[in-house]
C-alpha atoms as an extended CHARMM CRD file, in Angstrom:
* protein
*
       167  EXT
         1         1  UNK       CA              8.6450000000       23.5130000000       21.6300000000  PROA      1               0.0000000000
         2         2  UNK       CA             10.1660000000       25.6400000000       18.7780000000  PROA      2               0.0000000000
         3         3  UNK       CA              9.7540000000       24.6900000000       15.0240000000  PROA      3               0.0000000000
         4         4  UNK       CA             13.1550000000       23.3610000000       14.7370000000  PROA      4               0.0000000000
         5         5  UNK       CA             12.7110000000       21.1070000000       18.2060000000  PROA      5               0.0000000000
         6         6  UNK       CA              9.4870000000       20.2220000000       16.7040000000  PROA      6               0.0000000000
         7         7  UNK       CA             10.7070000000       18.9930000000       13.3370000000  PROA      7               0.0000000000
         8         8  UNK       CA             13.9550000000       17.2580000000       14.8340000000  PROA      8               0.0000000000
         9         9  UNK       CA             11.6610000000       15.1030000000       17.1580000000  PROA      9               0.0000000000
        10        10  UNK       CA              9.7270000000       14.1270000000       13.9760000000  PROA      10              0.0000000000
        11        11  UNK       CA             12.9170000000       12.7190000000       12.2960000000  PROA      11              0.0000000000
        12        12  UNK       CA             14.4270000000       11.4370000000       15.6400000000  PROA      12              0.0000000000
        13        13  UNK       CA             12.2120000000       10.1740000000       17.8610000000  PROA      13              0.0000000000
        14        14  UNK       CA              9.4110000000        7.3360000000       18.0570000000  PROA      14              0.0000000000
        15        15  UNK       CA              7.4970000000        5.7320000000       20.5170000000  PROA      15              0.0000000000
        16        16  UNK       CA              6.6940000000        2.2980000000       20.7560000000  PROA      16              0.0000000000
        17        17  UNK       CA              3.1240000000        2.5970000000       22.4940000000  PROA      17              0.0000000000
        18        18  UNK       CA              1.9600000000        5.5090000000       20.0440000000  PROA      18              0.0000000000
        19        19  UNK       CA              2.9720000000        3.7200000000       17.0130000000  PROA      19              0.0000000000
        20        20  UNK       CA              0.6990000000        2.8340000000       14.7020000000  PROA      20              0.0000000000
        21        21  UNK       CA              0.8660000000       -1.0520000000       13.8730000000  PROA      21              0.0000000000
        22        22  UNK       CA             -0.6260000000       -3.2130000000       11.4990000000  PROA      22              0.0000000000
        23        23  UNK       CA             -1.9950000000       -6.5850000000       11.7400000000  PROA      23              0.0000000000
        24        24  UNK       CA             -0.0360000000       -9.3820000000        9.4900000000  PROA      24              0.0000000000
        25        25  UNK       CA             -1.7930000000      -12.4940000000        9.7340000000  PROA      25              0.0000000000
        26        26  UNK       CA             -1.9550000000      -15.9580000000        8.0040000000  PROA      26              0.0000000000
        27        27  UNK       CA             -3.6980000000      -18.5770000000        9.7100000000  PROA      27              0.0000000000
        28        28  UNK       CA             -2.9770000000      -21.3400000000       11.0120000000  PROA      28              0.0000000000
        29        29  UNK       CA              0.5100000000      -20.3850000000       11.9200000000  PROA      29              0.0000000000
        30        30  UNK       CA              1.2530000000      -16.4080000000       11.4490000000  PROA      30              0.0000000000
        31        31  UNK       CA             -0.0990000000      -13.4850000000       13.1100000000  PROA      31              0.0000000000
        32        32  UNK       CA              1.5450000000      -10.5430000000       14.7690000000  PROA      32              0.0000000000
        33        33  UNK       CA              0.8650000000       -6.4910000000       15.3610000000  PROA      33              0.0000000000
        34        34  UNK       CA              4.0670000000       -4.7340000000       13.8080000000  PROA      34              0.0000000000
        35        35  UNK       CA              4.9650000000       -1.3840000000       13.3430000000  PROA      35              0.0000000000
        36        36  UNK       CA              8.1170000000        0.3050000000       11.7300000000  PROA      36              0.0000000000
        37        37  UNK       CA              9.8670000000        2.6650000000       13.8290000000  PROA      37              0.0000000000
        38        38  UNK       CA             12.1040000000        3.9840000000       11.7080000000  PROA      38              0.0000000000
        39        39  UNK       CA              9.9170000000        4.4490000000        8.7010000000  PROA      39              0.0000000000
        40        40  UNK       CA             10.2720000000        8.1020000000        8.1370000000  PROA      40              0.0000000000
        41        41  UNK       CA             12.9270000000        8.8850000000       10.2920000000  PROA      41              0.0000000000
        42        42  UNK       CA             16.3660000000       10.2890000000        9.5980000000  PROA      42              0.0000000000
        43        43  UNK       CA             17.2630000000        6.6090000000        9.5400000000  PROA      43              0.0000000000
        44        44  UNK       CA             19.1440000000        5.3290000000        6.6190000000  PROA      44              0.0000000000
        45        45  UNK       CA             20.9600000000        2.0130000000        7.3880000000  PROA      45              0.0000000000
        46        46  UNK       CA             19.2990000000        1.1230000000       10.3650000000  PROA      46              0.0000000000
        47        47  UNK       CA             16.0980000000       -0.7120000000       10.5330000000  PROA      47              0.0000000000
        48        48  UNK       CA             13.7410000000       -1.1220000000       13.5340000000  PROA      48              0.0000000000
        49        49  UNK       CA             10.3470000000       -2.5930000000       14.2000000000  PROA      49              0.0000000000
        50        50  UNK       CA              8.3580000000       -3.9940000000       16.9590000000  PROA      50              0.0000000000
        51        51  UNK       CA              5.9240000000       -6.9880000000       17.0520000000  PROA      51              0.0000000000
        52        52  UNK       CA              3.4180000000       -8.2470000000       19.4800000000  PROA      52              0.0000000000
        53        53  UNK       CA              3.1190000000      -12.0310000000       18.4000000000  PROA      53              0.0000000000
        54        54  UNK       CA             -0.3050000000      -13.7980000000       19.9080000000  PROA      54              0.0000000000
        55        55  UNK       CA              0.2980000000      -16.9060000000       22.0440000000  PROA      55              0.0000000000
        56        56  UNK       CA              1.2320000000      -20.3700000000       19.7670000000  PROA      56              0.0000000000
        57        57  UNK       CA              1.8780000000      -17.6790000000       16.6700000000  PROA      57              0.0000000000
        58        58  UNK       CA              4.9080000000      -16.6110000000       14.5330000000  PROA      58              0.0000000000
        59        59  UNK       CA              5.4320000000      -13.4150000000       13.5460000000  PROA      59              0.0000000000
        60        60  UNK       CA              7.3030000000      -14.5670000000       10.1430000000  PROA      60              0.0000000000
        61        61  UNK       CA              8.6240000000      -17.6310000000        8.1780000000  PROA      61              0.0000000000
        62        62  UNK       CA             11.9290000000      -19.2050000000        8.8150000000  PROA      62              0.0000000000
        63        63  UNK       CA             14.2220000000      -17.3280000000        6.8440000000  PROA      63              0.0000000000
        64        64  UNK       CA             18.0960000000      -16.3430000000        6.5060000000  PROA      64              0.0000000000
        65        65  UNK       CA             19.5620000000      -13.4500000000        5.3920000000  PROA      65              0.0000000000
        66        66  UNK       CA             22.7440000000      -12.6780000000        3.1200000000  PROA      66              0.0000000000
        67        67  UNK       CA             23.5610000000       -9.6660000000        3.5410000000  PROA      67              0.0000000000
        68        68  UNK       CA             21.7800000000       -7.9450000000        6.7620000000  PROA      68              0.0000000000
        69        69  UNK       CA             22.3900000000       -8.6320000000       10.2130000000  PROA      69              0.0000000000
        70        70  UNK       CA             19.5860000000       -8.6080000000       13.0900000000  PROA      70              0.0000000000
        71        71  UNK       CA             19.4520000000       -8.4660000000       16.6360000000  PROA      71              0.0000000000
        72        72  UNK       CA             15.7610000000       -9.1800000000       18.8150000000  PROA      72              0.0000000000
        73        73  UNK       CA             15.1150000000       -7.4430000000       22.1250000000  PROA      73              0.0000000000
        74        74  UNK       CA             12.5950000000       -9.4500000000       23.7560000000  PROA      74              0.0000000000
        75        75  UNK       CA             10.4490000000       -6.5690000000       25.8370000000  PROA      75              0.0000000000
        76        76  UNK       CA              7.5210000000       -8.4410000000       27.4010000000  PROA      76              0.0000000000
        77        77  UNK       CA              6.3430000000      -12.2270000000       27.4490000000  PROA      77              0.0000000000
        78        78  UNK       CA              8.2650000000      -15.4400000000       26.4400000000  PROA      78              0.0000000000
        79        79  UNK       CA              8.7430000000      -17.5310000000       23.3240000000  PROA      79              0.0000000000
        80        80  UNK       CA             11.3730000000      -19.7650000000       21.6190000000  PROA      80              0.0000000000
        81        81  UNK       CA             14.1480000000      -18.6190000000       18.8640000000  PROA      81              0.0000000000
        82        82  UNK       CA             13.6920000000      -21.0760000000       15.9390000000  PROA      82              0.0000000000
        83        83  UNK       CA             17.4510000000      -20.9590000000       14.9270000000  PROA      83              0.0000000000
        84        84  UNK       CA             19.6170000000      -23.5020000000       12.9510000000  PROA      84              0.0000000000
        85        85  UNK       CA             17.4340000000      -26.3760000000       13.5650000000  PROA      85              0.0000000000
        86        86  UNK       CA             16.8250000000      -25.7230000000       17.1520000000  PROA      86              0.0000000000
        87        87  UNK       CA             14.4630000000      -23.9330000000       19.8260000000  PROA      87              0.0000000000
        88        88  UNK       CA             16.1760000000      -21.4990000000       22.1760000000  PROA      88              0.0000000000
        89        89  UNK       CA             13.9180000000      -20.2330000000       24.7020000000  PROA      89              0.0000000000
        90        90  UNK       CA             13.5720000000      -16.6760000000       24.8480000000  PROA      90              0.0000000000
        91        91  UNK       CA             12.2430000000      -14.4710000000       27.9190000000  PROA      91              0.0000000000
        92        92  UNK       CA             11.7420000000      -10.7510000000       29.0750000000  PROA      92              0.0000000000
        93        93  UNK       CA             14.9400000000       -8.9700000000       28.6870000000  PROA      93              0.0000000000
        94        94  UNK       CA             16.6090000000      -11.3800000000       26.3870000000  PROA      94              0.0000000000
        95        95  UNK       CA             18.9680000000      -10.1460000000       23.2880000000  PROA      95              0.0000000000
        96        96  UNK       CA             19.3140000000      -12.4460000000       20.4760000000  PROA      96              0.0000000000
        97        97  UNK       CA             22.1700000000      -11.5310000000       17.7820000000  PROA      97              0.0000000000
        98        98  UNK       CA             21.7900000000      -13.2010000000       14.2660000000  PROA      98              0.0000000000
        99        99  UNK       CA             24.8430000000      -12.7370000000       11.6920000000  PROA      99              0.0000000000
       100       100  UNK       CA             24.0220000000      -13.0840000000        7.9950000000  PROA      100             0.0000000000
       101       101  UNK       CA             24.6640000000      -16.5560000000        6.5320000000  PROA      101             0.0000000000
       102       102  UNK       CA             23.1880000000      -19.7440000000        5.9790000000  PROA      102             0.0000000000
       103       103  UNK       CA             24.1000000000      -20.9230000000        9.5820000000  PROA      103             0.0000000000
       104       104  UNK       CA             21.7710000000      -18.9970000000       11.3420000000  PROA      104             0.0000000000
       105       105  UNK       CA             18.2360000000      -19.5800000000        9.8150000000  PROA      105             0.0000000000
       106       106  UNK       CA             15.5490000000      -18.0570000000       12.2620000000  PROA      106             0.0000000000
       107       107  UNK       CA             12.0290000000      -17.4490000000       13.3330000000  PROA      107             0.0000000000
       108       108  UNK       CA             10.5710000000      -15.9780000000       16.4980000000  PROA      108             0.0000000000
       109       109  UNK       CA              7.8380000000      -18.4250000000       17.7590000000  PROA      109             0.0000000000
       110       110  UNK       CA              5.3080000000      -17.2890000000       20.7010000000  PROA      110             0.0000000000
       111       111  UNK       CA              5.4720000000      -21.0460000000       22.5660000000  PROA      111             0.0000000000
       112       112  UNK       CA              3.6620000000      -19.1880000000       25.7200000000  PROA      112             0.0000000000
       113       113  UNK       CA             -0.1320000000      -18.5730000000       26.7750000000  PROA      113             0.0000000000
       114       114  UNK       CA              0.5770000000      -14.6620000000       26.6910000000  PROA      114             0.0000000000
       115       115  UNK       CA              1.5010000000      -12.1300000000       24.3140000000  PROA      115             0.0000000000
       116       116  UNK       CA              5.0660000000      -11.7150000000       22.9310000000  PROA      116             0.0000000000
       117       117  UNK       CA              6.3010000000       -8.2660000000       22.6890000000  PROA      117             0.0000000000
       118       118  UNK       CA              9.7030000000       -7.7010000000       20.8350000000  PROA      118             0.0000000000
       119       119  UNK       CA             11.8380000000       -5.2880000000       18.6540000000  PROA      119             0.0000000000
       120       120  UNK       CA             13.8350000000       -6.2590000000       15.2920000000  PROA      120             0.0000000000
       121       121  UNK       CA             16.9440000000       -4.2240000000       14.5370000000  PROA      121             0.0000000000
       122       122  UNK       CA             18.5540000000       -5.0930000000       11.3020000000  PROA      122             0.0000000000
       123       123  UNK       CA             21.0840000000       -3.2930000000        9.3750000000  PROA      123             0.0000000000
       124       124  UNK       CA             19.1790000000       -2.7860000000        6.1030000000  PROA      124             0.0000000000
       125       125  UNK       CA             22.2870000000       -4.0770000000        4.0060000000  PROA      125             0.0000000000
       126       126  UNK       CA             21.6530000000       -3.7830000000        0.2940000000  PROA      126             0.0000000000
       127       127  UNK       CA             21.1910000000       -5.4690000000       -1.8970000000  PROA      127             0.0000000000
       128       128  UNK       CA             19.6760000000       -8.5220000000       -0.0090000000  PROA      128             0.0000000000
       129       129  UNK       CA             18.6840000000      -12.1530000000       -0.2890000000  PROA      129             0.0000000000
       130       130  UNK       CA             16.7590000000      -13.9230000000        1.6870000000  PROA      130             0.0000000000
       131       131  UNK       CA             16.1340000000      -17.7360000000        2.0150000000  PROA      131             0.0000000000
       132       132  UNK       CA             13.1480000000      -19.4860000000        3.6270000000  PROA      132             0.0000000000
       133       133  UNK       CA             14.3120000000      -23.0720000000        4.0280000000  PROA      133             0.0000000000
       134       134  UNK       CA             11.0960000000      -24.4690000000        4.9510000000  PROA      134             0.0000000000
       135       135  UNK       CA              9.3770000000      -23.3950000000        1.6340000000  PROA      135             0.0000000000
       136       136  UNK       CA             12.3370000000      -23.6510000000       -0.5830000000  PROA      136             0.0000000000
       137       137  UNK       CA             12.0600000000      -19.9110000000       -1.9190000000  PROA      137             0.0000000000
       138       138  UNK       CA             14.2540000000      -16.9620000000       -2.0510000000  PROA      138             0.0000000000
       139       139  UNK       CA             13.8500000000      -13.0640000000       -1.8270000000  PROA      139             0.0000000000
       140       140  UNK       CA             16.2370000000      -10.7640000000       -3.7040000000  PROA      140             0.0000000000
       141       141  UNK       CA             15.8360000000       -6.9990000000       -3.3200000000  PROA      141             0.0000000000
       142       142  UNK       CA             17.8560000000       -4.2280000000       -4.1600000000  PROA      142             0.0000000000
       143       143  UNK       CA             15.8190000000       -1.5780000000       -2.1770000000  PROA      143             0.0000000000
       144       144  UNK       CA             14.7400000000        1.5760000000       -3.7300000000  PROA      144             0.0000000000
       145       145  UNK       CA             10.7700000000        3.0270000000       -3.9230000000  PROA      145             0.0000000000
       146       146  UNK       CA              8.4260000000        3.5030000000       -6.2310000000  PROA      146             0.0000000000
       147       147  UNK       CA              9.0650000000        2.5390000000       -9.7310000000  PROA      147             0.0000000000
       148       148  UNK       CA             12.9520000000        1.8330000000       -8.8220000000  PROA      148             0.0000000000
       149       149  UNK       CA             12.1960000000       -0.6050000000       -6.2110000000  PROA      149             0.0000000000
       150       150  UNK       CA             13.4300000000       -4.1670000000       -6.7930000000  PROA      150             0.0000000000
       151       151  UNK       CA             12.3470000000       -7.2370000000       -5.4400000000  PROA      151             0.0000000000
       152       152  UNK       CA             11.5520000000      -10.6090000000       -6.4430000000  PROA      152             0.0000000000
       153       153  UNK       CA             10.3920000000      -13.7170000000       -5.0320000000  PROA      153             0.0000000000
       154       154  UNK       CA             11.4710000000      -17.0940000000       -6.8170000000  PROA      154             0.0000000000
       155       155  UNK       CA             12.2240000000      -20.6830000000       -5.7100000000  PROA      155             0.0000000000
       156       156  UNK       CA             15.8040000000      -22.3120000000       -5.1770000000  PROA      156             0.0000000000
       157       157  UNK       CA             14.9310000000      -25.3580000000       -7.4640000000  PROA      157             0.0000000000
       158       158  UNK       CA             14.0890000000      -23.1800000000      -10.5820000000  PROA      158             0.0000000000
       159       159  UNK       CA             17.5710000000      -21.7950000000      -12.4960000000  PROA      159             0.0000000000
       160       160  UNK       CA             17.4890000000      -20.5460000000      -15.7560000000  PROA      160             0.0000000000
       161       161  UNK       CA             20.4180000000      -20.6400000000      -18.3490000000  PROA      161             0.0000000000
       162       162  UNK       CA             22.0480000000      -17.3190000000      -18.3930000000  PROA      162             0.0000000000
       163       163  UNK       CA             21.3450000000      -16.6930000000      -21.8570000000  PROA      163             0.0000000000
       164       164  UNK       CA             17.6140000000      -17.7580000000      -21.7540000000  PROA      164             0.0000000000
       165       165  UNK       CA             15.3310000000      -15.2530000000      -23.1880000000  PROA      165             0.0000000000
       166       166  UNK       CA             17.8560000000      -12.5760000000      -24.4120000000  PROA      166             0.0000000000
       167       167  UNK       CA             18.0270000000      -11.7790000000      -28.1620000000  PROA      167             0.0000000000
């Protein structure tokens, strides 16, 4: 393989099985092994990650996006998509589409006795507001890296006056 081909491969191709994964766990409900496929690639407006969720666990809190659109592709196992207050069965081969907005709060739950493996695909639209209906929190983020990164979590019931703290 030429140097150019090696460089292109590094920027454009990832293998799910060879990808380093990190465990994100918060007992008793949340546990997942996840890997960010798009990190370090040429992708600019698309995020893709792989999650492997143990039986009975969830990968992340119930949430909704105001800007980003997401899709989930179930690769292995069974579970449920908690969406808009309902539980919809998921199985290998299913693809779920989640548009942004308050009508589609969502969460994936492994309701089976075997691991659930799926891909998450998102548009990475910024700025973004994410709401967490179970806890009444929100995340406001504008992207960036290092000192230019803006991301803050707050509670929906804590409003400030526009002039609060201004000279």
